[in-house]
All heavy atoms as an XYZ file, in Angstrom:
758
protein
N       0.859     -1.178      0.000
C       0.000      0.000      0.000
C       0.902      1.236      0.000
O       1.884      1.296      0.717
C      -0.913     -0.027      1.231
C      -1.821      1.137      1.312
S      -3.206      1.030      2.488
C      -2.565      0.207      3.893
N       0.537      2.204     -0.807
C       1.289      3.455     -0.870
C       1.135      4.213      0.439
O       0.211      3.972      1.217
C       0.772      4.301     -2.036
N       2.050      5.116      0.660
C       1.990      5.928      1.877
C       0.678      6.708      1.923
O       0.212      7.230      0.912
C       3.175      6.884      1.913
N       0.090      6.735      3.085
C      -1.163      7.455      3.275
C      -0.845      8.840      3.805
O      -0.095      8.991      4.766
C      -2.075      6.685      4.245
C      -2.430      5.335      3.614
C      -3.331      7.477      4.567
C      -3.119      4.390      4.543
N      -1.424      9.845      3.169
C      -1.119     11.226      3.544
C      -2.044     11.716      4.650
O      -3.137     11.165      4.858
C      -1.260     12.166      2.335
O      -2.651     12.234      1.976
C      -0.426     11.690      1.148
N      -1.631     12.752      5.309
C      -2.461     13.370      6.348
C      -3.765     13.894      5.745
O      -4.817     13.818      6.370
C      -1.689     14.502      7.039
C      -2.382     15.066      8.243
C      -2.572     14.047      9.372
O      -1.725     13.171      9.536
O      -3.594     14.143     10.080
N      -3.697     14.395      4.513
C      -4.908     14.887      3.846
C      -5.911     13.743      3.628
O      -7.120     13.939      3.789
C      -4.549     15.547      2.517
N      -5.424     12.567      3.278
C      -6.307     11.418      3.092
C      -6.938     11.004      4.420
O      -8.136     10.722      4.484
C      -5.547     10.251      2.480
C      -5.145     10.494      1.040
C      -4.202      9.435      0.528
O      -3.333      8.940      1.252
N      -4.360      9.083     -0.749
N      -6.136     10.982      5.466
C      -6.653     10.637      6.790
C      -7.742     11.624      7.194
O      -8.823     11.232      7.644
C      -5.523     10.612      7.843
C      -6.088     10.483      9.256
C      -4.543      9.488      7.546
N      -7.481     12.899      7.011
C      -8.470     13.917      7.388
C      -9.733     13.834      6.537
O     -10.837     14.055      7.037
C      -7.854     15.316      7.338
C      -6.847     15.551      8.447
C      -7.388     15.208      9.843
O      -8.517     15.622     10.182
O      -6.690     14.502     10.584
N      -9.591     13.507      5.249
C     -10.771     13.357      4.392
C     -11.633     12.206      4.881
O     -12.863     12.338      4.980
C     -10.344     13.136      2.942
N     -11.021     11.089      5.204
C     -11.775      9.940      5.709
C     -12.437     10.291      7.038
O     -13.620     10.006      7.248
C     -10.869      8.696      5.837
C     -11.555      7.596      6.635
C     -10.469      8.197      4.455
N     -11.697     10.912      7.930
C     -12.251     11.296      9.232
C     -13.455     12.233      9.065
O     -14.476     12.068      9.717
C     -11.183     11.947     10.114
C     -10.133     10.965     10.619
C      -9.081     11.642     11.488
N      -9.675     12.408     12.570
C     -10.159     11.870     13.695
N     -10.122     10.574     13.884
N     -10.682     12.648     14.623
N     -13.335     13.193      8.167
C     -14.426     14.144      7.925
C     -15.658     13.427      7.387
O     -16.786     13.678      7.825
C     -13.956     15.229      6.949
C     -15.021     16.263      6.598
C     -14.523     17.283      5.577
N     -13.873     16.705      4.416
C     -14.501     16.135      3.389
N     -15.820     16.056      3.372
N     -13.827     15.639      2.369
N     -15.453     12.522      6.451
C     -16.578     11.789      5.870
C     -17.254     10.885      6.891
O     -18.484     10.850      6.969
C     -16.103     10.976      4.661
C     -15.742     11.817      3.437
C     -14.921     10.996      2.456
C     -16.997     12.369      2.774
N     -16.482     10.169      7.674
C     -17.071      9.298      8.695
C     -17.850     10.131      9.709
O     -18.964      9.774     10.092
C     -15.988      8.435      9.382
C     -16.565      7.677     10.573
C     -15.365      7.466      8.380
N     -17.290     11.258     10.106
C     -17.972     12.128     11.073
C     -19.283     12.672     10.514
O     -20.195     12.995     11.280
C     -17.049     13.274     11.483
N     -19.397     12.741      9.198
C     -20.598     13.318      8.587
C     -21.737     12.312      8.413
O     -22.845     12.697      8.031
C     -20.253     13.937      7.229
O     -20.046     12.934      6.239
N     -21.499     11.037      8.675
C     -22.570     10.031      8.544
C     -23.546     10.251      9.700
O     -23.167     10.141     10.861
C     -22.010      8.602      8.584
C     -20.962      8.391      7.493
C     -23.158      7.590      8.442
C     -20.161      7.114      7.647
N     -24.794     10.568      9.393
C     -25.744     10.871     10.475
C     -26.192      9.617     11.230
O     -26.158      8.511     10.683
C     -26.918     11.520      9.742
C     -26.842     10.996      8.358
C     -25.391     10.728      8.066
N     -26.629      9.794     12.463
C     -27.195      8.668     13.200
C     -28.345      8.047     12.405
O     -29.102      8.757     11.752
C     -27.720      9.304     14.492
C     -26.922     10.557     14.644
C     -26.646     11.033     13.244
N     -28.422      6.741     12.435
C     -29.473      6.050     11.699
C     -29.097      5.732     10.266
O     -29.919      5.240      9.499
N     -27.853      6.002      9.904
C     -27.364      5.728      8.551
C     -26.034      4.994      8.626
O     -25.357      5.018      9.652
C     -27.148      7.035      7.780
O     -28.354      7.726      7.616
N     -25.672      4.359      7.508
C     -24.378      3.695      7.395
C     -23.759      4.042      6.052
O     -24.444      4.497      5.131
C     -24.498      2.158      7.518
C     -25.023      1.743      8.878
C     -25.344      1.576      6.401
N     -22.468      3.819      5.941
C     -21.751      3.935      4.675
C     -20.786      2.762      4.609
O     -20.366      2.228      5.640
C     -21.000      5.256      4.580
N     -20.433      2.371      3.415
C     -19.464      1.287      3.259
C     -18.070      1.882      3.140
O     -17.895      3.067      2.842
C     -19.760      0.431      2.015
O     -19.520      1.215      0.842
C     -21.194     -0.093      2.033
N     -17.090      1.019      3.350
C     -15.705      1.447      3.164
C     -15.508      1.956      1.737
O     -14.813      2.940      1.500
C     -14.747      0.285      3.440
C     -14.737     -0.143      4.882
C     -15.502     -1.213      5.318
C     -13.954      0.516      5.826
C     -15.497     -1.612      6.645
C     -13.933      0.131      7.147
C     -14.709     -0.934      7.555
O     -14.707     -1.320      8.873
N     -16.161      1.296      0.776
C     -16.068      1.714     -0.617
C     -16.717      3.061     -0.875
O     -16.202      3.865     -1.663
N     -17.851      3.328     -0.218
C     -18.499      4.637     -0.357
C     -17.549      5.750      0.074
O     -17.431      6.785     -0.586
C     -19.758      4.724      0.513
C     -20.879      3.782      0.104
O     -20.925      3.365     -1.073
O     -21.699      3.465      0.982
N     -16.896      5.517      1.199
C     -15.992      6.528      1.749
C     -14.765      6.660      0.859
O     -14.313      7.775      0.581
C     -15.629      6.188      3.201
C     -16.892      6.259      4.073
C     -14.547      7.126      3.732
C     -16.748      5.664      5.437
N     -14.226      5.540      0.386
C     -13.070      5.598     -0.512
C     -13.397      6.396     -1.769
O     -12.616      7.246     -2.205
C     -12.613      4.187     -0.885
N     -14.572      6.150     -2.327
C     -14.986      6.876     -3.532
C     -15.111      8.379     -3.245
O     -14.612      9.205     -4.004
C     -16.299      6.298     -4.051
C     -16.806      6.989     -5.269
N     -16.254      6.802     -6.520
C     -17.799      7.899     -5.428
C     -16.886      7.565     -7.390
N     -17.834      8.234     -6.755
N     -15.775      8.715     -2.142
C     -15.974     10.135     -1.804
C     -14.668     10.839     -1.482
O     -14.534     12.039     -1.726
C     -16.945     10.249     -0.630
N     -13.699     10.102     -0.953
C     -12.400     10.695     -0.605
C     -11.400     10.583     -1.754
O     -10.246     10.982     -1.614
C     -11.835     10.010      0.637
N     -11.840     10.036     -2.883
C     -10.986      9.846     -4.064
C      -9.770      8.977     -3.742
O      -8.648      9.275     -4.154
C     -10.558     11.197     -4.657
C     -10.095     11.075     -6.095
O     -10.569     10.158     -6.790
O      -9.238     11.880     -6.514
N     -10.015      7.899     -3.002
C      -8.965      6.941     -2.674
C      -9.063      5.745     -3.604
O     -10.147      5.406     -4.082
C      -9.099      6.485     -1.224
C      -8.978      7.585     -0.178
C      -9.275      7.042      1.208
C      -7.598      8.212     -0.230
N      -7.965      5.081     -3.832
C      -7.935      3.985     -4.794
C      -8.533      2.683     -4.277
O      -8.854      1.802     -5.081
C      -6.497      3.726     -5.244
O      -5.694      3.365     -4.126
N      -8.701      2.550     -2.966
C      -9.175      1.283     -2.432
C      -9.905      1.454     -1.105
O      -9.485      2.262     -0.264
C      -7.984      0.350     -2.215
O      -8.370     -0.808     -1.519
N     -10.963      0.680     -0.885
C     -11.624      0.681      0.419
C     -10.691      0.213      1.537
O     -10.892      0.540      2.700
C     -12.786     -0.303      0.249
C     -13.003     -0.404     -1.216
C     -11.679     -0.153     -1.857
N      -9.666     -0.546      1.190
C      -8.705     -1.011      2.192
C      -7.962      0.150      2.854
O      -7.571      0.049      4.010
C      -7.727     -2.003      1.581
C      -8.396     -3.305      1.216
C      -7.417     -4.242      0.529
N      -8.110     -5.403      0.032
C      -8.099     -6.579      0.632
N      -7.442     -6.744      1.749
N      -8.758     -7.589      0.111
N      -7.784      1.229      2.118
C      -7.150      2.412      2.708
C      -8.052      2.973      3.795
O      -7.596      3.331      4.884
C      -6.845      3.472      1.630
C      -5.836      2.921      0.621
C      -6.325      4.765      2.279
C      -5.643      3.800     -0.596
N      -9.339      3.014      3.525
C     -10.304      3.494      4.520
C     -10.265      2.578      5.743
O     -10.233      3.046      6.880
C     -11.727      3.571      3.936
C     -12.737      3.957      5.010
C     -11.771      4.544      2.766
N     -10.243      1.271      5.508
C     -10.198      0.318      6.619
C      -8.946      0.522      7.463
O      -9.008      0.500      8.698
C     -10.255     -1.106      6.090
N      -7.823      0.748      6.823
C      -6.579      0.969      7.563
C      -6.677      2.232      8.405
O      -6.308      2.245      9.585
C      -5.387      1.052      6.616
C      -4.093      1.140      7.361
C      -3.335      0.100      7.809
C      -3.442      2.341      7.786
N      -2.244      0.594      8.488
C      -2.288      1.956      8.484
C      -3.718      3.695      7.638
C      -1.401      2.882      9.038
C      -2.839      4.615      8.194
C      -1.705      4.207      8.879
N      -7.182      3.306      7.817
C      -7.336      4.560      8.554
C      -8.298      4.370      9.723
O      -8.031      4.809     10.842
C      -7.803      5.697      7.621
C      -6.682      6.047      6.624
C      -8.220      6.935      8.427
C      -7.110      6.967      5.493
N      -9.405      3.683      9.470
C     -10.381      3.446     10.536
C      -9.772      2.610     11.660
O     -10.039      2.848     12.830
C     -11.612      2.734      9.969
C     -12.435      3.566      9.017
S     -13.250      4.943      9.815
C     -14.357      4.076     10.898
N      -8.956      1.647     11.312
C      -8.340      0.785     12.318
C      -7.342      1.556     13.182
O      -7.170      1.254     14.359
C      -7.659     -0.396     11.624
C      -7.126     -1.439     12.557
C      -6.616     -2.698     11.844
N      -5.692     -2.428     10.756
C      -5.969     -2.578      9.454
N      -7.154     -2.984      9.068
N      -5.059     -2.326      8.539
N      -6.709      2.569     12.610
C      -5.647      3.272     13.337
C      -6.059      4.623     13.906
O      -5.371      5.138     14.784
C      -4.422      3.476     12.418
O      -4.803      4.248     11.285
C      -3.842      2.144     11.975
N      -7.168      5.213     13.413
C      -7.480      6.591     13.820
C      -8.984      6.861     13.787
O      -9.451      7.739     13.074
C      -6.755      7.560     12.887
C      -6.793      8.998     13.365
O      -7.102      9.238     14.552
O      -6.514      9.896     12.559
N      -9.758      6.106     14.577
C     -11.203      6.347     14.538
C     -11.873      6.262     15.906
O     -13.104      6.262     15.981
C     -11.876      5.360     13.592
O     -11.786      4.048     14.120
N     -11.110      6.218     16.957
C     -11.696      6.040     18.292
C     -12.716      7.129     18.628
O     -13.694      6.867     19.320
C     -10.605      5.984     19.344
N     -12.504      8.328     18.111
C     -13.398      9.446     18.422
C     -14.453      9.680     17.340
O     -15.126     10.696     17.333
C     -12.581     10.723     18.631
C     -11.792     11.137     17.394
O     -11.446     10.262     16.580
O     -11.506     12.341     17.257
N     -14.600      8.716     16.440
C     -15.561      8.837     15.332
C     -16.691      7.830     15.497
O     -16.547      6.840     16.218
C     -14.848      8.569     14.003
C     -13.772      9.565     13.603
C     -13.046      9.071     12.358
C     -14.367     10.934     13.365
N     -17.805      8.026     14.778
C     -18.883      7.034     14.790
C     -18.518      5.837     13.903
O     -19.156      5.560     12.875
C     -20.089      7.814     14.268
C     -19.495      8.845     13.366
C     -18.181      9.223     14.012
N     -17.480      5.127     14.287
C     -16.936      4.006     13.512
C     -17.981      2.938     13.210
O     -17.898      2.251     12.192
C     -15.752      3.374     14.252
C     -16.136      2.857     15.607
C     -16.046      3.533     16.786
C     -16.730      1.602     15.915
N     -16.533      2.765     17.818
C     -16.962      1.568     17.303
C     -17.092      0.487     15.156
C     -17.538      0.465     17.956
C     -17.667     -0.609     15.794
C     -17.876     -0.614     17.184
N     -18.951      2.820     14.096
C     -19.960      1.772     13.935
C     -20.863      2.005     12.721
O     -21.561      1.091     12.291
C     -20.808      1.656     15.205
C     -21.515      2.911     15.574
N     -20.863      3.992     16.143
C     -22.812      3.277     15.441
C     -21.747      4.963     16.345
N     -22.929      4.550     15.928
N     -20.824      3.188     12.142
C     -21.649      3.493     10.963
C     -20.963      3.119      9.656
O     -21.503      3.364      8.580
C     -22.006      4.978     10.966
C     -22.854      5.363     12.165
C     -23.212      6.819     12.174
N     -23.811      7.161     13.456
C     -23.667      8.325     14.063
N     -22.989      9.300     13.477
N     -24.214      8.522     15.232
N     -19.775      2.536      9.732
C     -19.034      2.115      8.536
C     -19.026      0.588      8.503
O     -18.583     -0.058      9.447
C     -17.593      2.664      8.555
C     -16.857      2.240      7.294
C     -17.599      4.187      8.692
N     -19.544      0.034      7.402
C     -19.668     -1.417      7.274
C     -19.105     -1.883      5.935
O     -18.793     -1.078      5.056
C     -21.137     -1.860      7.427
C     -22.018     -1.214      6.365
C     -21.654     -1.546      8.818
C     -23.462     -1.703      6.385
N     -19.034     -3.185      5.806
C     -18.541     -3.765      4.553
C     -19.615     -3.678      3.468
O     -20.802     -3.503      3.767
C     -18.131     -5.215      4.780
C     -16.991     -5.310      5.792
C     -16.458     -6.701      5.967
N     -17.476     -7.628      6.435
C     -17.261     -8.914      6.617
N     -16.085     -9.436      6.363
N     -18.229     -9.703      7.042
N     -19.207     -3.821      2.227
C     -20.118     -3.710      1.086
C     -21.230     -4.748      1.120
O     -22.294     -4.548      0.542
C     -19.338     -3.819     -0.223
N     -21.006     -5.826      1.834
C     -22.030     -6.866      1.964
C     -23.149     -6.454      2.922
O     -24.172     -7.130      3.016
C     -21.395     -8.155      2.482
O     -20.928     -7.956      3.815
N     -22.933     -5.360      3.652
C     -23.893     -4.932      4.666
C     -23.610     -5.539      6.027
O     -24.313     -5.272      6.994
N     -22.566     -6.340      6.099
C     -22.205     -6.984      7.359
C     -21.037     -6.249      8.027
O     -20.132     -5.798      7.348
C     -21.796     -8.426      7.125
C     -22.923     -9.291      6.629
C     -22.511    -10.753      6.591
N     -23.546    -11.590      6.057
C     -24.584    -12.029      6.741
N     -24.725    -11.703      7.995
N     -25.490    -12.808      6.175
N     -21.065     -6.191      9.345
C     -19.914     -5.636     10.063
C     -18.728     -6.605      9.979
O     -18.904     -7.779      9.647
C     -20.396     -5.546     11.514
C     -21.849     -5.781     11.494
C     -22.158     -6.525     10.230
N     -17.571     -6.105     10.324
C     -16.401     -6.978     10.424
C     -16.679     -8.018     11.505
O     -17.297     -7.706     12.524
C     -15.164     -6.159     10.771
N     -16.257     -9.261     11.281
C     -16.585    -10.335     12.231
C     -16.199    -10.035     13.682
O     -16.959    -10.346     14.589
C     -15.800    -11.536     11.693
C     -15.678    -11.277     10.238
C     -15.538     -9.776     10.124
N     -15.069     -9.408     13.896
C     -14.630     -9.143     15.274
C     -15.409     -8.008     15.941
O     -15.273     -7.793     17.132
C     -13.120     -8.878     15.312
C     -12.707     -7.614     14.640
N     -12.675     -7.473     13.267
C     -12.325     -6.433     15.154
C     -12.274     -6.251     12.978
N     -12.057     -5.602     14.090
N     -16.230     -7.295     15.174
C     -17.006     -6.173     15.709
C     -18.512     -6.406     15.677
O     -19.275     -5.551     16.128
C     -16.712     -4.901     14.899
C     -15.301     -4.367     14.925
C     -15.156     -3.238     13.911
C     -14.929     -3.908     16.306
N     -18.938     -7.534     15.155
C     -20.351     -7.747     14.842
C     -21.293     -7.392     15.981
O     -22.192     -6.568     15.815
C     -20.598     -9.199     14.384
O     -19.845     -9.422     13.198
C     -22.065     -9.447     14.107
N     -21.122     -7.991     17.128
C     -22.067     -7.780     18.228
C     -22.102     -6.324     18.653
O     -23.170     -5.708     18.723
C     -21.702     -8.676     19.432
O     -21.748    -10.041     18.998
C     -22.674     -8.474     20.579
N     -20.930     -5.754     18.914
C     -20.879     -4.367     19.389
C     -21.394     -3.394     18.333
O     -22.141     -2.464     18.639
C     -19.436     -4.026     19.787
C     -19.316     -2.779     20.595
C     -17.981     -2.679     21.277
N     -16.884     -2.811     20.326
C     -15.748     -2.148     20.417
N     -15.545     -1.324     21.418
N     -14.803     -2.304     19.521
N     -21.017     -3.613     17.085
C     -21.424     -2.694     16.026
C     -22.928     -2.764     15.784
O     -23.590     -1.726     15.683
C     -20.662     -3.020     14.742
C     -20.797     -1.962     13.676
C     -19.762     -2.124     12.579
O     -19.092     -3.143     12.461
N     -19.639     -1.095     11.758
N     -23.480     -3.947     15.713
C     -24.923     -4.068     15.487
C     -25.725     -3.527     16.663
O     -26.801     -2.946     16.462
C     -25.300     -5.512     15.174
C     -24.822     -6.045     13.823
C     -25.217     -7.504     13.641
C     -25.318     -5.188     12.664
N     -25.215     -3.665     17.885
C     -25.897     -3.078     19.046
C     -25.933     -1.560     18.941
O     -26.962     -0.932     19.192
C     -25.200     -3.485     20.340
C     -25.462     -4.908     20.760
C     -24.637     -5.344     21.958
O     -23.778     -4.568     22.448
O     -24.852     -6.482     22.417
N     -24.807     -0.960     18.580
C     -24.762      0.505     18.434
C     -25.673      0.981     17.314
O     -26.359      1.996     17.456
C     -23.332      0.982     18.192
C     -22.479      0.924     19.431
C     -21.098      1.469     19.142
N     -20.307      1.446     20.348
C     -19.441      2.381     20.674
N     -19.241      3.416     19.884
N     -18.752      2.284     21.785
N     -25.670      0.269     16.206
C     -26.541      0.653     15.096
C     -28.011      0.498     15.473
O     -28.830      1.364     15.181
C     -26.214     -0.172     13.849
C     -24.886      0.172     13.174
C     -24.551     -0.848     12.095
C     -24.904      1.583     12.611
N     -28.346     -0.586     16.153
C     -29.727     -0.810     16.589
C     -30.190      0.324     17.505
O     -31.326      0.785     17.412
C     -29.851     -2.164     17.293
C     -31.268     -2.577     17.580
C     -31.428     -4.014     18.103
N     -30.296     -4.591     18.810
C     -29.392     -5.431     18.276
N     -29.499     -5.790     17.020
N     -28.408     -5.907     19.004
N     -29.308      0.810     18.369
C     -29.648      1.921     19.264
C     -29.970      3.199     18.485
O     -30.674      4.079     18.986
C     -28.507      2.178     20.243
N     -29.482      3.290     17.241
C     -29.754      4.445     16.378
C     -30.901      4.174     15.411
O     -31.186      5.003     14.545
C     -28.500      4.817     15.589
C     -27.363      5.315     16.449
C     -26.154      5.731     15.630
O     -26.107      5.496     14.401
O     -25.238      6.310     16.236
N     -31.525      3.004     15.523
C     -32.646      2.685     14.653
C     -32.292      1.928     13.398
O     -33.155      1.698     12.543
N     -31.039      1.522     13.251
C     -30.614      0.736     12.088
C     -30.802     -0.730     12.441
O     -30.147     -1.253     13.333
C     -29.138      1.012     11.721
C     -28.694      0.112     10.575
C     -28.951      2.483     11.363
N     -31.719     -1.387     11.729
C     -32.049     -2.768     12.033
C     -31.430     -3.707     11.003
O     -31.586     -3.507      9.799
C     -33.560     -2.947     12.068
C     -34.294     -2.017     13.044
C     -35.790     -2.229     12.943
C     -33.794     -2.219     14.462
N     -30.731     -4.704     11.498
C     -30.109     -5.701     10.636
C     -30.997     -6.939     10.569
O     -31.706     -7.252     11.524
C     -28.732     -6.066     11.173
N     -30.957     -7.610      9.451
C     -31.659     -8.884      9.277
C     -30.602     -9.952      9.052
O     -29.798     -9.845      8.121
C     -32.610     -8.808      8.091
N     -30.572    -10.944      9.932
C     -29.561    -12.007      9.853
C     -28.144    -11.439      9.843
O     -27.278    -11.910      9.097
C     -29.788    -12.899      8.630
C     -31.069    -13.697      8.727
O     -31.403    -14.137      9.856
O     -31.742    -13.864      7.693
N     -27.917    -10.397     10.628
C     -26.585     -9.817     10.744
C     -26.172     -8.915      9.608
O     -25.029     -8.488      9.523
N     -27.094     -8.582      8.734
C     -26.785     -7.749      7.562
C     -27.669     -6.510      7.571
O     -28.886     -6.594      7.706
C     -27.020     -8.551      6.289
C     -26.749     -7.756      5.027
C     -26.875     -8.603      3.819
N     -25.764     -9.552      3.862
C     -25.543    -10.483      2.962
N     -26.351    -10.621      1.942
N     -24.520    -11.290      3.069
N     -27.055     -5.355      7.388
C     -27.785     -4.092      7.304
C     -28.259     -3.924      5.864
O     -27.447     -3.992      4.934
C     -26.881     -2.902      7.710
C     -27.590     -1.576      7.477
C     -26.444     -3.035      9.159
N     -29.556     -3.719      5.645
C     -30.032     -3.501      4.278
C     -29.604     -2.110      3.775
O     -30.146     -1.086      4.174
C     -31.554     -3.620      4.397
C     -31.875     -3.466      5.843
C     -30.640     -3.770      6.618
N     -28.600     -2.115      2.927
C     -28.012     -0.851      2.464
C     -29.020      0.015      1.730
O     -28.963      1.245      1.825
C     -26.797     -1.132      1.585
C     -25.609     -1.765      2.306
C     -24.517     -2.114      1.318
C     -25.082     -0.830      3.378
N     -29.945     -0.589      0.993
C     -30.921      0.213      0.253
C     -31.774      1.055      1.186
O     -32.302      2.088      0.785
C     -31.792     -0.669     -0.650
C     -32.751     -1.592      0.060
C     -32.129     -2.905      0.546
O     -30.912     -3.086      0.504
N     -32.956     -3.803      1.033
N     -31.866      0.652      2.434
C     -32.685      1.379      3.404
C     -31.889      2.386      4.237
O     -32.391      3.452      4.577
C     -33.361      0.374      4.334
C     -34.377      0.983      5.265
C     -35.146     -0.088      6.028
O     -35.131     -1.258      5.640
O     -35.767      0.298      7.038
N     -30.655      2.063      4.577
C     -29.903      2.864      5.542
C     -28.657      3.555      4.990
O     -27.991      4.292      5.705
C     -29.482      1.980      6.730
C     -30.646      1.442      7.506
C     -30.999      0.096      7.411
C     -31.409      2.260      8.332
C     -32.071     -0.413      8.120
C     -32.484      1.760      9.041
C     -32.807      0.428      8.938
O     -33.863     -0.068      9.650
N     -28.323      3.335      3.733
C     -27.078      3.857      3.174
C     -27.097      5.379      3.064
O     -28.035      5.967      2.520
C     -26.844      3.259      1.806
C     -25.503      3.621      1.200
C     -25.308      2.964     -0.149
N     -24.070      2.252     -0.170
C     -23.811      1.226     -0.940
N     -24.727      0.781     -1.773
N     -22.640      0.644     -0.899
N     -26.049      5.979      3.574
C     -25.853      7.434      3.472
C     -25.127      7.729      2.167
O     -24.213      7.013      1.791
C     -25.015      7.916      4.662
C     -24.655      9.351      4.598
N     -25.589     10.358      4.737
C     -23.458      9.963      4.401
C     -24.959     11.517      4.633
N     -23.681     11.303      4.438
N     -25.541      8.768      1.470
C     -24.825      9.166      0.261
C     -24.090     10.467      0.534
O     -24.599     11.367      1.218
C     -25.782      9.336     -0.935
O     -26.827     10.235     -0.569
C     -26.391      8.009     -1.327
N     -22.904     10.544     -0.004
C     -22.061     11.729      0.198
C     -22.225     12.690     -0.952
O     -22.533     12.332     -2.037
C     -20.589     11.322      0.333
C     -20.331     10.487      1.538
C     -20.206      9.112      1.444
C     -20.205     11.069      2.790
C     -19.950      8.334      2.557
C     -19.957     10.307      3.912
C     -19.831      8.935      3.798
């Protein structure tokens, strides 16, 4: 992976912070909006610099949370009114557009 710039980190942070309660975005949505080449860059940034962000509103393109976060993430989303069916968030209903 190429070096990630501070501007890229800030763009991702700004986009994640802008996802309203009751909505979700995928790593790919954020990568596209931040003009990044891969959703993996967003995942790396989220893994290293998102403790103060609504990280639970970012999910995989399948609508499923990362396996190690499933319970906690779905609980937080449910508290905001985002309901999952069989562990999957229906993106057509809850997806935020940038």
